[in-house]
C-alpha angles and dihedrals in degrees: 000000000000119000121213121246090243092056090050091051092050091049092051090050092049092048091052093044094049092054094048103035098052115005096175092047092046092056091045090051091054091050091047091051091053092047090046091052090050090048091052094049095045098050108133095357124136130206118254090217125039095058095290098300116183111257094193095077095052093047093046089053089054090049092049090050092050091052091049089051091048090055091048092046092050089050090050089052087052092239099128115085095011109188093240091052093046091051090053091047096245109155121223094252091058091047092054095040090053089049092052090049091052088049090056089048091052092044107033092169092088104074093144091052091049090052091050089050093051093047104041112344097082092053091052089050090057089055092046091052092049094049093046093050100244 
């Protein structure tokens, strides 16, 4: 599948902007994408050794933790509750959800992670925001 020159330019701009705008959040997003991909692939799988223990629970804990770290990193980068977003009435969960969607546009090679985000990641983010006080 060929990608247009405009789409490549937008992706390059997003990649550059992610790394400079919120360095802590960018690293956390990368970790979250990796954990989300693992969560997607391990759903319903059991270990060969260890008496058939369910791998899904362990991997989901890691995914949940990576989302919690993402929320904290974005708070550290002072991205949550930006004055412009607050003035427009955009809640923190929409700010972060939009950021994650832009990440998946900039890095389209994480389809499993994007699917995990759409299915359960967003719900975990709501809980992370509530727990962290945002």
